[in-house]
C-alpha positions as CSV (number, residue, x, y, z in Angstrom):
1,M,-0.2,0.0,0.0
2,T,3.1,2.3,-0.3
3,Y,6.0,3.2,-2.3
4,S,9.3,4.2,-0.9
5,I,13.0,4.8,-1.5
6,V,16.0,4.3,0.7
7,A,19.3,5.9,-0.2
8,R,22.8,6.9,0.7
9,D,24.3,10.0,-0.9
10,P,27.8,8.7,-2.1
11,T,29.1,12.2,-1.9
12,T,27.9,13.5,1.4
13,G,27.4,9.9,2.9
14,D,24.2,11.3,4.0
15,F,21.0,8.8,4.2
16,G,17.5,9.3,3.1
17,V,14.2,7.9,3.2
18,A,11.1,9.1,1.3
19,V,7.6,7.5,1.0
20,Q,4.1,8.1,0.0
21,S,1.1,6.0,0.6
22,H,-2.7,5.9,0.7
23,Y,-2.8,5.7,4.5
24,F,-2.7,8.1,7.2
25,C,0.6,9.1,9.0
26,V,3.0,6.9,6.9
27,G,5.7,8.7,8.3
28,A,5.4,7.5,11.8
29,S,5.9,3.9,10.7
30,V,7.9,3.7,7.5
31,P,11.0,5.5,7.5
32,W,14.2,4.9,9.8
33,A,17.5,6.4,9.6
34,E,20.4,6.9,12.0
35,A,23.6,9.2,11.1
36,G,26.6,7.1,10.1
37,V,24.5,3.9,10.3
38,G,21.8,3.6,7.5
39,A,18.3,3.8,6.7
40,V,15.3,1.4,6.6
41,A,11.8,1.6,5.2
42,T,9.4,-0.9,6.5
43,Q,6.0,-1.2,4.8
44,A,3.2,-3.4,3.3
45,M,1.7,-5.1,6.4
46,S,4.1,-3.2,8.3
47,E,6.3,-4.5,11.3
48,T,7.6,-1.2,12.7
49,S,10.5,-3.1,14.7
50,Y,12.3,-3.9,11.5
51,G,13.4,-0.2,11.7
52,P,15.1,0.1,15.0
53,L,16.4,-3.3,14.9
54,G,18.0,-3.1,11.4
55,L,19.7,0.1,12.6
56,D,20.7,-1.7,15.6
57,L,22.3,-4.6,13.5
58,M,23.9,-2.2,11.2
59,R,25.3,-0.2,14.0
60,G,26.8,-3.5,15.3
61,G,28.6,-4.2,12.2
62,K,26.1,-6.1,10.1
63,T,25.8,-5.0,6.1
64,A,22.3,-4.2,5.1
65,P,21.8,-7.6,3.3
66,E,22.9,-9.4,6.5
67,A,20.7,-7.3,8.8
68,L,17.9,-7.8,6.5
69,R,18.2,-11.6,6.2
70,A,18.4,-11.9,10.1
71,L,15.1,-9.9,10.6
72,V,13.2,-11.9,7.8
73,A,14.4,-15.5,9.1
74,A,12.9,-14.5,12.4
75,D,9.8,-13.0,11.2
76,A,6.7,-15.4,11.0
77,G,4.8,-12.8,9.0
78,A,7.8,-12.2,6.4
79,A,5.4,-13.1,3.4
80,I,3.5,-10.1,4.2
81,R,6.3,-7.6,4.8
82,Q,8.2,-5.3,2.3
83,V,11.5,-4.0,4.0
84,A,14.3,-2.3,2.4
85,M,17.8,-1.2,3.9
86,V,21.1,0.6,3.1
87,D,24.1,0.7,5.0
88,A,27.1,3.0,5.7
89,A,29.1,1.3,2.7
90,G,26.3,1.7,0.2
91,N,25.0,-2.1,0.3
92,A,21.5,-2.1,-0.4
93,A,18.9,-4.9,0.2
94,A,15.3,-5.4,0.0
95,H,12.6,-8.1,0.5
96,T,9.2,-8.1,-1.0
97,G,7.1,-11.1,0.9
98,D,5.4,-13.5,-1.5
99,H,1.8,-12.5,-0.1
100,C,2.3,-8.8,-0.5
101,I,-0.6,-7.2,-2.5
102,A,0.0,-7.0,-6.1
103,E,1.4,-5.0,-7.9
104,A,4.4,-5.5,-5.5
105,G,8.1,-5.2,-6.2
106,H,11.5,-3.9,-5.5
107,R,14.6,-2.8,-7.2
108,T,18.2,-2.2,-5.9
109,G,21.3,-0.2,-7.1
110,D,24.6,1.0,-5.6
111,G,23.5,2.6,-2.6
112,V,19.8,2.7,-3.1
113,S,16.5,0.5,-2.9
114,V,13.2,1.3,-4.3
115,Q,10.1,-0.6,-3.4
116,A,6.3,-0.7,-3.9
117,N,3.1,-2.5,-3.2
118,M,-0.7,-2.5,-4.1
119,M,0.7,-0.4,-7.1
120,E,-1.6,0.0,-10.1
121,R,1.2,-1.2,-12.5
122,A,4.3,-3.6,-12.0
123,T,6.4,-0.8,-13.6
124,V,6.3,1.5,-10.8
125,P,9.8,0.2,-9.3
126,D,11.6,0.3,-12.6
127,A,10.5,3.9,-13.0
128,M,11.6,4.8,-9.4
129,L,15.3,3.6,-10.0
130,A,15.5,4.9,-13.5
131,A,14.2,8.3,-11.9
132,Y,16.9,8.3,-9.1
133,A,19.7,7.3,-11.7
134,A,18.9,10.4,-13.7
135,A,18.1,12.8,-10.8
136,T,20.6,15.6,-9.9
137,G,21.0,18.1,-6.9
138,A,20.6,17.6,-3.2
139,L,19.6,14.2,-1.9
140,A,16.1,15.6,-0.8
141,E,15.4,16.7,-4.5
142,R,16.5,13.5,-5.9
143,L,14.2,11.6,-3.4
144,L,11.3,13.8,-4.3
145,V,12.0,13.2,-8.0
146,V,11.6,9.3,-7.2
147,L,8.4,9.8,-5.5
148,D,7.0,12.1,-8.4
149,A,7.8,9.1,-10.9
150,A,6.4,6.5,-8.9
151,E,3.2,8.7,-8.8
152,A,3.5,9.3,-12.5
153,E,3.6,5.6,-13.4
154,G,0.4,4.9,-11.7
155,G,1.3,4.9,-8.0
156,D,-1.0,3.2,-5.3
157,I,-4.1,1.8,-6.6
158,R,-6.1,3.4,-4.1
159,G,-5.0,7.0,-4.6
160,R,-2.7,9.0,-2.1
161,Q,-2.9,10.3,1.3
162,S,0.3,10.8,3.3
163,A,3.8,11.3,2.4
164,A,7.3,11.7,4.4
165,I,10.9,12.5,3.9
166,L,13.8,11.8,6.5
167,I,17.5,12.6,5.8
168,V,20.1,12.2,8.4
169,E,23.9,13.2,8.2
170,G,26.6,10.9,7.2
171,A,28.7,11.2,10.1
172,R,28.5,8.5,12.6
173,G,27.7,9.8,16.3
174,T,26.3,12.9,15.2
175,P,23.9,13.7,18.1
176,P,20.4,12.6,17.0
177,W,19.0,16.4,17.6
178,T,21.3,17.6,15.2
179,A,21.8,14.7,12.8
180,R,18.3,15.1,11.0
181,S,18.7,17.6,8.3
182,V,15.2,17.1,7.0
183,D,12.2,15.5,8.9
184,L,9.0,16.3,7.3
185,R,5.6,14.7,7.0
186,V,2.3,15.1,5.3
187,E,-0.2,13.4,7.4
188,D,-3.4,13.7,5.6
189,H,-3.8,15.5,2.4
190,P,-5.4,15.2,-1.1
191,T,-2.0,15.8,-2.8
192,P,0.6,14.9,-0.5
193,L,3.6,14.9,-2.9
194,V,3.0,18.5,-3.8
195,E,2.6,19.5,-0.1
196,L,5.8,17.5,0.7
197,R,7.7,19.3,-2.0
198,R,6.4,22.6,-0.5
199,L,7.3,21.8,3.0
200,V,11.0,20.8,1.7
201,T,11.3,24.2,-0.1
202,L,10.3,25.9,3.1
203,R,12.9,23.8,5.1
204,R,15.5,25.3,2.9
205,A,14.2,28.5,3.3
206,Y,14.4,28.4,7.3
207,D,17.7,26.8,7.0
208,A,19.1,29.8,4.8
209,S,17.4,32.3,7.3
210,D,19.0,30.5,10.6
211,R,22.4,30.7,9.0
212,G,21.8,34.1,8.1
213,F,20.8,35.0,11.8
214,E,23.7,33.2,13.2
215,L,25.9,35.3,10.8
216,F,24.1,38.6,11.7
217,R,24.5,37.7,15.4
218,S,28.2,37.1,14.8
219,G,28.9,40.6,13.3
220,D,28.8,39.7,9.7
221,I,25.8,41.7,8.6
222,D,26.5,41.4,4.8
223,G,26.8,37.5,5.0
224,G,23.5,37.3,7.1
225,I,21.6,39.4,4.8
226,A,22.8,37.4,1.8
227,E,21.6,34.1,3.5
228,M,18.5,35.5,4.7
229,E,17.6,36.8,1.0
230,I,18.1,33.1,-0.1
231,G,15.5,32.4,2.3
232,R,13.2,35.3,1.4
233,R,13.5,33.9,-2.4
234,L,12.5,30.6,-1.4
235,A,9.6,31.8,0.8
236,P,8.5,35.2,-0.2
237,D,5.5,35.3,1.9
238,N,6.9,34.1,5.1
239,T,6.6,36.7,7.7
240,E,8.9,34.9,10.2
241,I,11.8,35.2,7.7
242,A,10.9,38.6,6.7
243,F,11.1,39.7,10.1
244,W,14.7,38.5,11.1
245,M,15.8,39.8,7.7
246,A,14.5,43.1,8.6
247,L,16.5,43.4,11.9
248,A,19.7,42.6,9.8
249,L,18.7,45.2,7.1
250,A,18.2,47.8,10.0
251,R,21.8,48.0,10.4
252,K,22.4,49.1,6.9
253,D,19.3,50.3,5.3
254,V,16.4,51.7,7.9
255,A,13.9,52.2,4.9
256,A,14.2,48.5,3.4
257,A,14.0,47.3,7.0
258,R,10.9,49.4,7.9
259,S,9.3,48.3,4.5
260,L,9.7,44.5,5.4
261,L,8.3,45.1,8.9
262,A,5.4,46.9,7.5
263,E,4.7,43.4,5.5
264,C,4.9,41.6,8.8
265,R,2.6,44.0,10.6
266,A,0.1,43.9,7.8
267,S,-0.5,40.2,8.4
268,E,0.0,40.4,12.3
269,P,0.2,43.9,14.2
270,R,2.0,42.2,17.1
271,W,5.3,41.9,15.4
272,A,5.7,45.6,16.5
273,E,5.5,44.6,20.1
274,L,8.2,41.7,19.6
275,L,10.5,44.1,18.1
276,R,10.3,46.3,21.1
277,R,11.0,43.3,23.4
278,L,14.2,42.2,21.8
279,P,16.7,44.6,23.2
280,A,16.0,43.0,26.6
281,A,16.9,39.7,25.3
282,G,20.1,41.0,23.5
283,L,18.8,40.4,20.3
284,F,18.7,44.2,19.1
285,P,20.2,47.3,20.0
286,E,18.7,49.3,23.1
287,N,17.9,52.2,20.9
288,A,14.3,53.3,21.2
289,K,14.4,56.1,18.5
290,L,15.5,53.5,15.8
291,I,12.8,51.0,16.8
292,E,10.3,53.8,16.5
293,E,11.8,54.9,13.2
294,L,11.5,51.1,11.9
295,L,7.9,50.9,13.2
296,R,6.8,54.3,11.7
297,A,3.9,53.9,9.3
């Protein structure tokens, strides 16, 4: 009832899992990944424990094929499972049980596995693997291209409902709270892939804005503004990004900063009060005259 991809980026070592299904909240059960260890997708009549147990085995030194074989051998319900894994060396393995609902199948390549069940056509996995081989850009974009290819080939025979993408860094030992560079879910939506792509773009916008804010705080005003401009281009209607960019611009161009703040206040007047509170938190100069100039209509 799902199609998914697990992959290891050969350049960065990052691991990614992306999935779509006609099922509520698919991101809570299918995708699993750990920095420097590997990635797992567990689906069909899903047994969630394949995720954490597969990562445990790969963390302990098993290859993806070895880990998958061990778990399938111990699973009395293996015939109704579909599972894929990729490890830190780029080994990929997949299992499609004999009783998975047709059309069901998988394809593996160097550092990648694609798998699907309950599809309209048996050609979905081939289309997915071909799309991954031809895709370029960041890992998130390549994973999204693969999901789009599966949908274009017919996708889930029941339609669509939820989708998710998870990407972790390639360096082993990275703390879990920093290792997840992308962790996004669309729980219930008429066009989940469209919404997932929107969220990935918004994630990129916030990442650029966050980098800009850190540069701004360190005193690199020009560098901060440049990063925040990237965020603004990616999410031009986002008032959060506009607000923090206005603070950076206030050091160089009060008129431009005032214009951005006016956009923010048009959607939510209380941005003005937030600006007045920032000096006490050390996030803006104690300069009442400047603040009122920025807020001048």
